[in-house]
C-alpha positions in Angstrom: 40.5 93.2 -76.0 42.3 90.0 -74.8 44.4 88.1 -77.3 44.6 84.3 -78.0 48.4 83.7 -78.1 48.3 79.9 -78.6 46.0 76.9 -78.5 46.2 73.3 -79.4 44.0 70.2 -79.0 46.6 67.9 -80.6 50.0 68.7 -79.3 48.6 68.8 -75.7 45.3 70.4 -74.9 45.4 74.0 -73.8 45.4 77.6 -74.6 47.4 80.8 -73.7 45.6 84.1 -73.5 47.0 87.6 -73.1 44.5 89.6 -71.0 43.7 93.3 -71.4 46.2 94.3 -68.8 48.9 92.4 -70.8 49.2 89.5 -68.2 49.5 86.2 -69.9 47.6 83.1 -68.6 47.9 79.5 -69.8 45.4 76.7 -69.2 46.4 73.1 -69.7 43.9 70.2 -69.8 45.5 66.7 -69.2 44.7 63.3 -67.8 46.4 64.5 -64.6 44.0 67.4 -64.2 43.6 71.1 -65.1 46.5 73.5 -64.5 46.2 77.3 -65.0 49.4 79.5 -64.6 50.3 83.1 -65.0 53.2 83.2 -67.6 56.0 85.7 -67.9 55.3 88.0 -70.9 58.9 89.2 -71.1 60.0 87.2 -74.1 59.9 83.6 -75.5 62.5 82.0 -73.2 61.0 83.5 -70.1 57.5 82.4 -71.1 58.7 78.9 -71.7 60.4 78.7 -68.3 57.3 80.1 -66.6 55.3 77.3 -68.1 57.0 75.2 -65.4 57.6 77.8 -62.7 55.0 80.5 -63.1 52.5 81.1 -60.3 49.6 78.5 -60.2 46.2 80.2 -60.4 44.2 77.0 -60.4 45.5 73.4 -60.0 43.1 70.5 -59.6 43.7 66.8 -60.3 40.2 65.5 -59.5 38.2 64.7 -62.7 34.9 65.3 -60.8 35.9 68.7 -59.4 37.2 69.9 -62.8 33.9 68.8 -64.3 31.9 70.7 -61.6 34.1 73.8 -62.2 33.6 73.6 -65.9 29.8 73.3 -65.4 29.9 76.3 -63.1 31.9 78.4 -65.6 29.4 77.5 -68.3 26.7 78.8 -66.1 28.6 82.1 -65.4 29.6 82.5 -69.0 26.9 80.8 -71.1 27.6 82.6 -74.4 30.4 81.4 -76.7 33.2 83.9 -77.1 33.3 84.8 -80.8 37.0 85.6 -80.6 37.9 82.1 -79.4 38.0 79.0 -81.6 35.2 76.4 -81.2 37.2 74.1 -78.9 36.3 70.4 -79.2 37.1 69.9 -75.5 34.2 71.4 -73.4 36.3 71.7 -70.3 39.0 73.7 -72.3 36.2 75.8 -73.8 34.7 76.6 -70.4 38.0 77.5 -68.8 39.3 79.6 -71.8 36.0 81.5 -72.0 36.2 82.4 -68.3 39.8 83.4 -68.5 39.0 85.6 -71.6 36.4 87.5 -69.5 38.7 88.3 -66.6 40.7 91.5 -66.4 43.7 90.2 -64.6 45.5 87.0 -63.5 44.3 87.7 -59.9 40.7 87.8 -61.2 41.3 84.5 -63.1 42.5 82.9 -59.8 39.4 84.1 -57.9 37.0 83.2 -60.7 38.2 79.6 -61.2 38.6 78.8 -57.6 35.2 80.3 -56.6 33.2 79.4 -59.7 31.2 76.6 -58.0 30.2 78.8 -55.1 29.3 81.7 -57.5 27.3 79.4 -59.7 25.4 78.1 -56.7 23.9 81.5 -56.3 22.2 81.3 -59.7 18.8 79.8 -60.3 18.2 76.1 -61.1 17.2 76.8 -64.7 20.7 78.2 -65.3 22.3 75.1 -63.7 20.2 72.8 -65.9 20.9 74.7 -69.0 24.7 74.6 -68.4 24.6 70.8 -67.7 22.5 70.1 -70.8 24.8 72.3 -72.9 28.0 70.5 -71.7 26.3 67.1 -72.3 25.4 68.1 -75.8 29.0 69.3 -76.5 30.3 65.9 -75.2 28.0 64.0 -77.6 28.6 66.3 -80.6 32.4 66.2 -80.1 32.4 62.6 -78.9 34.1 63.5 -75.7 34.2 60.3 -73.6 32.3 60.4 -70.3 34.2 58.4 -67.6 31.8 56.3 -65.6 34.5 55.0 -63.2 34.3 58.1 -61.0 33.2 57.1 -57.5 32.5 58.8 -54.2 35.1 58.4 -51.4 35.6 59.8 -47.9 38.9 61.6 -47.3 39.9 61.4 -43.6 42.3 64.0 -42.2 44.7 63.7 -39.3 42.4 65.7 -37.0 39.5 63.3 -37.7 37.5 65.4 -40.1 36.0 63.8 -43.2 35.3 65.2 -46.6 33.3 63.5 -49.3 35.1 63.6 -52.7 34.8 61.9 -56.0 37.7 60.4 -57.8 38.8 58.0 -60.5 40.3 55.0 -58.6 43.7 55.4 -60.1 44.0 59.1 -59.3 43.6 58.8 -55.5 47.3 58.3 -54.6 48.4 61.2 -56.8 45.7 63.5 -55.3 46.6 62.6 -51.7 50.4 63.1 -52.4 49.6 66.6 -53.9 47.3 67.5 -51.0 49.8 66.5 -48.3 52.7 68.2 -50.1 50.7 71.5 -50.1 49.9 71.0 -46.4 53.6 70.7 -45.6 54.6 73.6 -47.9 51.9 75.9 -46.3 52.6 74.5 -42.8 49.0 73.4 -42.4 48.0 70.6 -39.8 45.2 68.9 -41.8 47.1 66.0 -43.4 45.2 63.3 -45.3 45.7 60.0 -43.4 43.1 57.7 -45.0 40.7 57.4 -48.0 37.8 55.0 -47.7 35.1 54.0 -50.1 31.3 54.1 -49.6 31.5 50.9 -47.6 34.1 52.3 -45.3 36.8 50.1 -46.8 40.3 51.6 -46.9 41.6 52.3 -50.4 44.5 54.5 -49.3 46.4 54.7 -46.0 45.9 52.6 -42.9 
């Protein structure tokens, strides 16, 4: 059985779980997004260092995308895990439950990054039930719902567009992270512009 190594919703918001195969996975929920890493299980010092340098299994700064992933995970794992605490943060609850049900760090990576696609294969009743459940948790736990999230079009160097939802003040950070990943992975699709629903430029030229 997996083991809950650490969790907090005060000194940061996150949890660390040791999986059945002894791999250790940490999930951190912050204003800057959701980050899931594989940690080094070879002692306290190594684990602390791997908090900063361990492999990223999931890393998303978009509030909207993280909410969609949390909803998808709730659909895929609808029952509360009795061995986990009743987290106040519904996003942490959804991510921690999904991690708990994975057999390895590699499985965690696949599950979190493909959750939305996997959930789309389920029926509409499951989707509605998950959405209602998360909404109820937000009300019961007084989790604020941010109504400033808006739809934007991200325009890439090759002319392609992708509709994405952001908080206005998270656009610059998201673009910087995306372009840094493109450079690191030697990919050509660099973000050159972000426009709003009226095609007004909000980032770039």
